[in-house]
C-alpha positions as CSV (number, residue, x, y, z in Angstrom):
1,M,1.3,9.1,41.9
2,L,1.0,11.9,39.6
3,T,4.8,11.7,39.1
4,Q,4.5,7.9,38.4
5,F,2.1,8.6,35.6
6,L,4.0,11.5,33.8
7,R,7.0,9.4,33.8
8,R,5.3,6.6,32.3
9,F,3.6,8.9,29.9
10,Y,6.8,10.5,28.9
11,F,8.7,7.0,28.3
12,R,5.9,5.9,25.9
13,L,6.0,8.8,23.6
14,P,8.0,8.3,20.3
15,I,11.9,9.2,20.9
16,F,11.4,12.0,18.8
17,I,8.6,13.6,20.6
18,R,10.7,13.1,23.6
19,L,13.6,14.8,22.6
20,F,11.9,17.8,21.2
21,S,10.1,18.4,24.1
22,T,13.0,18.0,26.3
23,V,15.0,20.3,24.3
24,L,11.7,22.9,24.5
25,L,11.4,22.5,28.0
26,V,15.3,22.9,28.7
27,M,15.5,26.2,26.3
28,I,12.3,27.6,28.4
29,L,13.5,27.0,31.8
30,F,17.0,28.5,30.9
31,G,15.1,31.7,29.0
32,I,13.0,32.2,32.0
33,C,16.2,32.2,34.3
34,M,18.1,34.5,32.4
35,H,15.3,36.9,31.9
36,R,15.1,36.9,36.0
37,L,18.7,37.1,36.2
38,E,19.3,40.1,34.2
39,P,15.9,41.5,33.3
40,K,17.7,44.8,31.4
41,Q,19.4,42.8,29.0
42,F,16.7,40.4,28.1
43,P,13.3,42.4,29.0
44,T,10.8,39.6,28.2
45,Y,10.7,36.0,28.7
46,F,11.1,35.5,24.8
47,D,14.2,37.5,24.8
48,G,15.4,35.0,27.2
49,I,14.5,32.0,25.5
50,W,15.5,33.3,22.0
51,W,18.9,33.5,23.5
52,A,18.8,30.3,25.0
53,F,17.8,28.7,21.6
54,V,20.7,30.8,19.6
55,T,23.5,29.8,22.2
56,A,22.5,26.2,22.6
57,S,22.6,25.6,18.9
58,T,25.8,27.4,18.7
59,V,24.7,29.9,16.1
60,G,26.0,32.9,18.4
61,Y,24.6,35.8,16.7
62,G,25.5,38.1,19.7
63,D,22.6,40.3,19.7
64,L,21.9,39.6,23.4
65,I,24.5,38.6,26.0
66,P,24.5,38.3,29.6
67,E,26.7,40.8,31.6
68,T,26.3,39.7,35.2
69,L,28.4,37.1,36.7
70,S,25.4,35.0,37.3
71,G,24.3,35.5,33.9
72,K,27.5,34.0,32.3
73,I,27.6,31.3,34.9
74,L,24.1,30.6,33.8
75,A,25.1,30.7,29.7
76,I,28.1,28.5,30.5
77,I,25.8,25.4,32.1
78,L,23.6,25.9,29.0
79,I,26.5,25.8,26.8
80,L,27.9,22.7,28.5
81,S,24.3,20.8,28.5
82,G,22.2,22.5,26.2
83,A,24.6,22.3,23.1
84,G,25.0,18.6,23.5
85,L,21.2,18.2,23.8
86,V,20.5,19.7,20.6
87,T,23.5,17.8,19.0
88,F,22.1,14.9,20.5
89,Y,18.6,15.7,18.9
90,L,19.8,16.2,15.6
91,A,21.9,13.5,15.6
92,T,18.7,11.1,16.6
93,I,16.8,12.4,14.0
94,A,19.1,11.8,11.2
95,A,19.8,8.2,12.4
96,G,16.0,7.6,12.9
97,T,15.7,8.8,9.2
98,V,18.3,6.5,8.1
99,K,16.7,3.9,10.0
100,Y,13.1,4.4,8.8
101,T,14.4,4.2,5.0
102,Q,16.2,0.8,5.9
103,D,13.1,-0.6,7.4
104,L,11.0,0.7,4.6
105,S,13.4,-1.5,2.0
106,K,13.4,-4.5,4.6
107,G,9.7,-4.6,4.9
108,L,9.7,-3.8,8.7
109,T,7.4,-0.5,8.6
110,E,3.7,-0.7,9.0
111,F,1.2,0.4,6.2
112,K,-0.7,3.5,7.4
113,G,-2.9,4.1,4.2
114,S,-6.4,2.5,3.1
115,N,-8.5,1.5,0.1
116,H,-5.1,-0.2,-1.4
117,I,-4.4,-3.2,-3.3
118,V,-2.5,-6.0,-1.7
119,I,-0.4,-8.0,-3.8
120,I,0.8,-11.6,-2.4
121,G,4.0,-13.0,-3.6
122,W,6.8,-11.1,-5.3
123,N,7.5,-12.8,-9.1
124,E,7.2,-11.8,-13.0
125,R,3.7,-11.6,-12.4
126,A,3.4,-9.7,-9.7
127,R,6.2,-7.1,-11.2
128,T,3.9,-7.3,-14.7
129,L,0.8,-6.0,-12.9
130,L,2.5,-3.5,-10.5
131,Q,3.6,-2.1,-13.7
132,R,0.1,-2.0,-15.2
133,L,-1.2,-0.4,-12.0
134,S,1.6,2.2,-12.2
135,E,0.9,3.0,-15.9
136,K,-3.0,3.3,-15.7
137,H,-3.6,4.2,-12.1
138,P,-0.6,5.8,-10.5
139,E,-2.6,7.2,-7.6
140,Q,-3.6,3.9,-6.6
141,P,-1.7,2.6,-3.2
142,V,0.1,-1.0,-3.3
143,V,1.1,-3.3,-0.6
144,L,3.2,-6.1,-1.4
145,I,3.4,-9.0,1.2
146,D,6.3,-11.6,0.6
147,Q,8.6,-13.3,2.9
148,T,11.0,-14.6,0.5
149,V,12.4,-11.1,-0.4
150,T,14.9,-10.1,2.1
151,Q,15.3,-6.4,0.9
152,L,13.3,-4.2,-1.8
153,P,14.3,-0.7,-2.2
154,Y,11.1,1.3,-2.0
155,R,12.4,4.0,-4.5
156,E,12.4,1.4,-7.4
157,H,9.0,0.1,-7.1
158,P,5.9,2.2,-6.3
159,L,4.8,0.1,-3.4
160,H,4.9,-0.4,0.4
161,F,6.7,-3.9,0.9
162,I,6.2,-5.9,4.2
163,R,8.2,-9.1,4.6
164,G,6.5,-11.6,6.6
165,D,3.9,-14.7,6.1
166,A,0.5,-13.6,4.5
167,S,-1.2,-16.4,6.4
168,E,-0.4,-14.8,9.9
169,D,-2.8,-12.1,11.2
170,K,0.2,-10.0,12.2
171,T,1.5,-9.3,9.1
172,L,-1.9,-8.9,7.6
173,Q,-2.7,-6.3,10.7
174,K,0.8,-4.5,9.6
175,A,-0.6,-4.6,5.8
176,R,-3.6,-3.0,7.5
177,I,-5.8,-5.6,5.4
178,R,-9.1,-4.5,6.9
179,Q,-8.9,-1.0,5.3
180,A,-8.0,-2.8,1.7
181,T,-10.2,-3.3,-1.2
182,T,-8.8,-6.1,-3.0
183,A,-6.0,-8.6,-2.3
184,I,-4.4,-10.7,-5.2
185,I,-2.6,-13.9,-4.3
186,T,0.1,-15.2,-6.7
187,A,1.4,-18.7,-6.7
188,N,5.0,-18.9,-6.3
189,T,6.0,-21.7,-8.7
190,G,8.1,-24.7,-7.4
191,K,8.3,-28.3,-7.7
192,N,5.3,-29.1,-5.0
193,E,2.2,-27.6,-6.8
194,K,-0.2,-29.1,-4.5
195,Q,1.8,-28.0,-1.5
196,I,1.6,-24.2,-2.9
197,D,-1.8,-24.6,-3.5
198,Y,-2.5,-25.6,0.0
199,M,-0.5,-22.4,1.3
200,T,-2.9,-20.3,-1.0
201,I,-5.6,-22.0,0.6
202,L,-4.5,-21.0,3.9
203,T,-4.0,-17.3,3.2
204,T,-7.2,-17.2,1.3
205,I,-8.6,-18.1,4.7
206,A,-6.7,-15.7,6.8
207,L,-7.4,-12.7,4.3
208,R,-11.1,-13.6,4.6
209,G,-11.5,-13.7,8.0
210,N,-9.8,-10.5,9.1
211,N,-11.9,-8.5,6.1
212,P,-15.2,-10.3,5.2
213,K,-15.5,-7.6,2.1
214,L,-12.3,-7.9,0.9
215,H,-12.4,-8.8,-2.8
216,I,-9.9,-12.0,-3.2
217,V,-8.3,-12.9,-6.5
218,A,-6.3,-16.4,-6.2
219,E,-4.1,-17.8,-8.6
220,V,-4.3,-22.0,-8.3
221,L,-1.9,-24.3,-10.0
222,T,-3.9,-27.5,-9.5
223,H,-7.5,-28.1,-10.9
224,N,-8.5,-30.3,-7.8
225,Q,-8.0,-27.3,-5.4
226,K,-10.0,-24.9,-7.3
227,E,-13.5,-25.5,-5.4
228,N,-11.8,-25.6,-2.0
229,L,-10.4,-22.1,-2.9
230,R,-13.5,-20.9,-3.6
231,R,-14.9,-22.7,-0.1
232,A,-12.0,-20.8,1.5
233,G,-13.5,-17.4,0.3
234,A,-11.9,-16.6,-2.8
235,D,-14.2,-14.4,-5.1
236,V,-11.9,-15.0,-8.3
237,V,-10.0,-18.2,-9.1
238,I,-7.6,-18.4,-12.1
239,R,-5.8,-21.3,-12.8
240,T,-3.0,-20.2,-14.8
241,N,-2.0,-23.8,-16.1
242,D,-5.1,-23.9,-18.2
243,F,-4.8,-20.5,-19.8
244,V,-1.1,-21.2,-20.9
245,S,-1.9,-24.8,-21.9
246,T,-5.1,-23.6,-24.3
247,L,-2.4,-21.0,-25.7
248,F,0.1,-23.7,-26.4
249,F,-2.8,-26.1,-28.2
250,H,-3.4,-22.9,-30.5
251,E,0.1,-22.3,-31.3
252,V,0.5,-25.9,-32.2
253,Y,-2.2,-26.0,-34.8
254,H,-2.0,-22.3,-36.1
255,K,1.1,-21.4,-37.3
256,E,0.3,-17.9,-38.5
257,K,3.2,-15.2,-38.9
258,K,1.8,-13.3,-35.7
259,S,1.3,-15.8,-32.7
260,H,-2.2,-16.4,-30.6
261,L,-0.1,-15.2,-27.3
262,E,1.2,-12.2,-29.0
263,L,-2.2,-11.3,-30.4
264,L,-4.0,-11.9,-26.7
265,L,-1.6,-9.8,-25.1
266,H,-1.6,-6.9,-27.5
267,F,-5.5,-7.0,-27.1
268,L,-5.5,-7.4,-23.2
269,K,-3.3,-4.6,-22.6
270,E,-5.6,-2.0,-24.4
271,Q,-9.1,-3.7,-23.6
272,E,-10.7,-5.4,-20.7
273,I,-13.8,-7.4,-20.5
274,R,-16.7,-6.1,-18.5
275,V,-20.1,-7.7,-17.2
276,I,-22.8,-4.9,-17.0
277,P,-26.4,-5.5,-16.2
278,L,-28.9,-4.8,-18.9
279,P,-30.2,-1.5,-18.8
280,G,-33.8,-1.3,-18.0
281,E,-34.7,0.4,-21.5
282,L,-33.0,-2.6,-23.2
283,N,-35.5,-5.0,-21.9
284,G,-37.3,-7.0,-24.5
285,K,-35.4,-5.6,-27.0
286,S,-33.1,-7.6,-29.3
287,Y,-29.4,-8.5,-28.7
288,F,-28.7,-6.3,-31.7
289,E,-30.2,-3.2,-30.3
290,A,-28.0,-4.2,-27.0
291,N,-25.0,-4.1,-29.2
292,R,-26.0,-0.8,-30.8
293,H,-26.4,0.9,-27.3
294,F,-23.2,-0.3,-26.2
295,A,-21.9,1.0,-29.1
296,R,-22.9,4.4,-28.8
297,N,-20.8,4.6,-25.6
298,E,-17.6,3.0,-27.1
299,K,-18.1,-0.4,-25.7
300,T,-18.6,-3.6,-28.0
301,A,-20.9,-6.0,-26.7
302,I,-19.4,-9.7,-27.3
303,G,-22.0,-12.0,-25.5
304,Y,-24.5,-12.1,-22.7
305,M,-24.8,-14.0,-19.5
306,R,-28.2,-15.4,-18.4
307,G,-27.9,-17.0,-15.0
308,E,-25.0,-19.6,-15.3
309,K,-25.2,-19.7,-19.4
310,I,-22.8,-17.7,-21.2
311,D,-23.2,-17.0,-24.9
312,M,-20.3,-15.5,-26.9
313,C,-22.0,-15.6,-30.3
314,P,-25.5,-15.1,-29.6
315,D,-28.2,-14.5,-32.5
316,F,-28.5,-11.0,-33.2
317,Q,-32.4,-11.4,-33.1
318,E,-32.4,-13.3,-29.2
319,P,-34.6,-11.0,-27.1
320,M,-33.1,-9.6,-23.9
321,N,-34.5,-10.2,-20.5
322,T,-34.6,-8.6,-17.1
323,G,-31.4,-10.0,-15.2
324,D,-29.4,-10.5,-18.1
325,H,-25.8,-9.2,-18.1
326,I,-24.1,-8.0,-21.3
327,I,-20.5,-9.0,-22.0
328,T,-18.4,-5.9,-23.3
329,L,-14.9,-5.0,-24.4
330,Q,-13.7,-1.3,-23.7
331,H,-10.7,0.6,-23.5
332,I,-8.9,0.4,-20.2
333,E,-9.5,3.8,-18.5
């Protein structure tokens, strides 16, 4: 019974641990035997084990050598068996290292970290986002999930790639979605925008089911699916078509030397918008006082939010109340 248990336990161990433990056990046994056969030449068990390792690895220092016939026969057995075992162990390590590197690039390796950001979909928007993250927060771990990319060299991109369908639990488990903080779903543009949105909704449901606390930001292509995406569990829904169409409109009727798109992109690279609860000391004070308060902290107030109402051009004398939120601009940290 014990033998069967040990056998099952042994073969369930990772191959590196199995090989290492086998080599270690064989060297110890040969070392003990050599100490017993020639106690004068090998005064301690450690001397015998040292000789076994040196001999099996083909180093052969010659500081300890057997002199009796039985000792030499044992040395021959060790050379024939031990050297091959050590060589096989080293070759397995080398092959395993190469395979692990290949699996990383092919997206077959499970992510082991936590507090990471998951990006779903490999496209130009994902590349730009990854570049911004690596510039501003290089310590932030990022996991990419995509089923269209067959290989992504891990040395060229600061992320962990997992190949698979993000709507399937087994893929999300490999990405350790339960330990993630944020998931960003980018829409892979194609001919059928409605079908793409359906896939985004399905992925959102899978994400929310695996991690109820996950902050989900999803991109939608059609206006009709925005509400369905919110119902599916997305915290933030971004419709890029609305945003781009608005920029096109401005470019058509406002033909300055510097386009609105370039100005906006430059602005967003340097500044970020935040919604901050009204500090208690500003309750009852005017919006002008709130503006001055945030300016002292290197933030620019550009409006306020009161419930569902957003006012981006408020009267400076407008009194601020408990529950209001101030919309600010500040440099990206």
